[in-house]
C-alpha positions in Angstrom: 16.9 -21.1 27.1 13.5 -22.7 26.6 11.4 -22.4 23.4 14.5 -21.4 21.4 14.2 -21.9 17.7 16.9 -21.6 15.0 17.1 -22.1 11.3 20.3 -24.1 10.9 24.1 -23.9 10.7 25.7 -20.9 9.2 27.0 -21.0 5.6 27.1 -17.4 4.4 25.6 -14.0 5.0 22.7 -11.8 3.8 22.2 -8.0 3.8 20.0 -5.4 2.3 21.1 -4.5 -1.2 20.0 -0.8 -1.0 19.7 1.5 2.0 16.1 2.4 3.1 14.5 -0.5 1.2 12.7 -3.4 2.9 14.0 -6.8 1.8 12.1 -9.9 2.8 13.2 -13.5 3.0 10.9 -16.6 3.2 10.8 -18.4 6.5 8.9 -21.5 7.6 8.0 -22.0 11.3 7.4 -25.7 11.7 5.9 -25.8 15.2 4.1 -23.3 17.4 6.5 -20.8 19.1 5.7 -18.1 21.7 8.5 -15.5 21.7 9.2 -12.0 22.9 12.7 -11.7 21.5 14.8 -12.4 18.4 18.4 -13.5 18.4 20.5 -12.4 15.5 24.0 -13.5 14.4 25.9 -10.6 12.9 28.4 -11.7 10.3 29.7 -8.2 9.4 29.0 -5.3 11.8 28.4 -1.7 10.7 31.1 0.3 12.6 29.2 3.5 12.1 27.0 3.8 15.2 24.6 6.3 13.6 23.5 3.7 10.9 20.3 2.1 12.2 18.8 -1.2 11.1 15.7 -3.2 12.1 14.3 -6.7 11.6 10.7 -7.6 11.4 8.6 -10.8 11.0 5.6 -10.6 8.6 2.8 -13.2 8.4 1.8 -15.0 5.2 -0.5 -12.1 4.3 2.4 -9.6 4.4 1.4 -7.9 7.7 4.1 -7.0 10.3 3.5 -9.1 13.4 6.8 -8.5 15.3 9.8 -6.2 15.0 12.7 -4.7 16.8 13.1 -0.9 16.9 15.9 0.5 14.7 19.3 0.2 16.3 23.0 0.1 15.5 24.8 -3.2 15.1 28.5 -2.4 15.7 29.6 -5.7 17.0 29.9 -9.1 15.3 28.6 -12.4 16.6 25.4 -13.5 18.3 23.6 -10.6 19.8 21.9 -10.5 23.2 18.2 -11.4 22.6 16.5 -8.2 21.4 12.9 -7.6 22.6 10.1 -7.3 20.1 8.4 -4.0 20.2 5.0 -5.9 20.3 6.0 -7.9 23.4 5.3 -11.6 23.4 4.0 -12.9 20.1 2.6 -16.4 19.2 3.8 -17.8 15.9 1.6 -20.6 14.6 3.2 -23.1 12.3 3.3 -21.8 8.7 4.9 -19.4 6.3 6.4 -16.1 7.4 8.8 -13.5 6.0 11.8 -12.0 7.7 12.2 -8.3 6.8 15.5 -6.5 6.9 16.0 -2.7 6.4 18.4 -0.1 7.4 19.9 3.3 6.7 23.0 1.8 5.2 24.1 -1.5 3.6 27.2 -2.5 5.7 25.4 -4.9 8.1 25.4 -8.6 7.1 23.6 -11.3 9.1 24.8 -14.8 9.1 22.8 -17.1 6.8 22.2 -20.6 5.8 21.8 -21.9 2.3 18.0 -21.9 1.6 16.3 -25.2 1.4 12.7 -25.1 0.2 11.8 -21.7 1.5 9.1 -19.6 -0.2 11.4 -17.2 -1.9 14.8 -15.7 -2.1 15.2 -12.0 -1.0 12.8 -9.6 -2.6 12.5 -5.8 -2.4 9.2 -4.7 -0.9 9.3 -1.0 -0.6 10.9 2.1 0.8 11.7 2.7 4.5 13.0 5.6 6.6 15.2 5.8 9.6 15.7 2.0 9.7 12.0 1.5 10.5 10.0 -1.5 9.2 7.1 -1.1 6.8 3.8 -2.2 8.2 2.7 -4.5 5.3 3.4 -5.5 1.8 1.8 -7.6 -0.9 3.6 -11.0 -0.7 5.2 -12.1 -4.0 4.2 -15.3 -5.6 5.9 -18.3 -4.0 9.0 -19.4 -5.8 10.1 -22.6 -4.1 13.8 -22.9 -4.5 16.1 -25.8 -4.1 19.4 -25.7 -2.1 21.8 -23.4 -3.9 24.9 -21.5 -2.8 23.3 -18.3 -4.1 20.1 -18.5 -2.2 20.6 -17.7 1.5 18.2 -17.2 4.4 19.1 -15.3 7.6 19.9 -17.3 10.7 17.5 -16.1 13.4 16.3 -17.5 16.7 13.1 -16.7 18.5 13.3 -16.7 22.3 10.9 -16.2 25.2 
């Protein structure tokens, strides 16, 4: 697959701490990427097919630039690339945020230990039906060193 981008090897998992709350994680995109899909690696699936979750990508200003529609994740492992609701999006190099939300807390995405990302997970507001919020006020950067308690989701962007 061309233009595939991934964070790094798996070393743990991340989830949302509370249902119907948007949690964001810092992300650095080091080179321009044009993508219409996201690839997620599910560490722990939610076996309840009515629990819906979504993932979004926010720019450095906190505005949603790409997201997947709410859906159930009932199987573990790397998921088939999931199309962004916005179609193909160009990600310029820079700081972004990965947003996770859902109607439950069972889903866990595979993660890496964070290395110099802008922040560990922060809560950014209420959601409903597994839908993403449209924007938030980004927190102050809190550059963190490698730590077994600071994880970042493993994601891939694909054409």
